[in-house]
C-alpha positions in Angstrom: -0.6 0.3 0.3 1.3 3.4 -1.2 1.3 6.5 1.4 0.1 10.1 0.2 1.7 11.8 3.4 5.4 12.2 4.8 6.8 12.8 9.0 8.9 14.7 9.3 10.6 16.2 12.0 12.3 19.3 13.1 15.0 20.2 16.2 15.8 23.0 17.8 17.5 23.1 21.8 15.2 24.8 24.5 16.2 28.1 25.9 16.8 28.0 29.9 13.6 28.6 32.3 11.0 27.3 30.3 9.0 24.9 31.3 9.5 21.6 28.9 12.9 22.6 29.7 12.6 20.0 32.8 11.3 17.4 30.4 13.0 17.4 27.4 16.3 19.3 26.1 15.5 20.2 22.7 12.1 21.1 21.3 10.1 19.1 18.1 8.0 20.2 15.5 6.5 17.2 13.5 4.3 17.8 10.4 2.3 15.3 8.5 3.0 16.6 5.1 0.9 15.7 1.9 3.6 14.2 -0.6 2.4 16.0 -3.7 1.0 19.0 -3.0 3.5 19.9 0.3 0.5 21.0 2.5 0.7 20.3 6.4 -2.1 18.9 6.8 -1.0 17.9 10.9 1.7 19.3 13.5 2.7 19.0 16.8 5.6 19.8 19.3 7.0 19.0 22.3 6.0 22.5 24.6 5.2 21.6 27.5 1.2 23.1 27.6 -1.5 21.3 25.2 -2.9 25.4 24.9 0.8 25.5 23.5 0.8 22.2 21.8 -2.5 23.1 20.3 -1.6 26.7 19.0 1.6 26.2 17.0 -0.4 22.9 16.0 -2.8 25.7 14.0 -0.8 28.1 12.9 1.3 25.7 11.1 -1.7 23.1 9.3 -2.9 24.4 5.9 0.5 25.7 4.9 2.0 24.0 1.6 5.8 23.9 2.4 6.5 23.4 -1.7 5.6 27.8 -1.3 8.8 27.6 1.2 9.4 28.1 4.8 8.7 32.3 5.3 5.0 32.0 5.2 4.8 29.7 8.3 7.9 31.4 10.1 6.4 34.6 10.1 3.0 33.2 11.9 5.5 32.1 14.1 7.0 35.2 14.8 4.0 37.3 14.6 1.1 35.3 16.6 3.7 33.0 19.3 4.8 35.6 21.8 6.8 33.1 24.6 10.1 32.0 25.3 10.6 29.1 23.2 10.0 31.6 19.8 13.5 31.0 18.6 13.5 27.8 19.4 10.9 26.6 17.2 12.0 28.9 14.1 14.9 26.9 14.5 13.0 23.7 14.7 10.8 24.5 11.7 14.1 25.6 9.8 15.4 22.1 10.6 12.1 20.8 10.0 12.1 22.4 6.2 15.5 21.3 5.6 14.7 17.6 5.8 11.3 18.2 3.7 13.9 19.9 0.9 16.2 16.5 1.5 13.5 14.3 0.9 11.1 14.9 -1.3 12.8 13.9 -4.1 13.3 10.4 -2.3 9.9 9.8 -2.0 7.2 9.2 -4.5 
């Protein structure tokens, strides 16, 4: 059976003083991406609160990685105001690198 989606993860170090730092050393963003169109179908991250995880999920869903990473980065930088902003940005950039490296390999 062929799958139409790709699971990708991006990682970044968390800053000191964050609640999630006591559980994780790094922040991870994962997405499920439609292989044909590059659209983020679902997303999750390792922020400490459900509210934070759901907020990031809602920001990322529906974005098209084929169009690049600028729109999702701008959404995070504009609407997320917390200590993890830089870590979220770094994890998203890492995720995009994984997407770029993988998209040609999987059909």
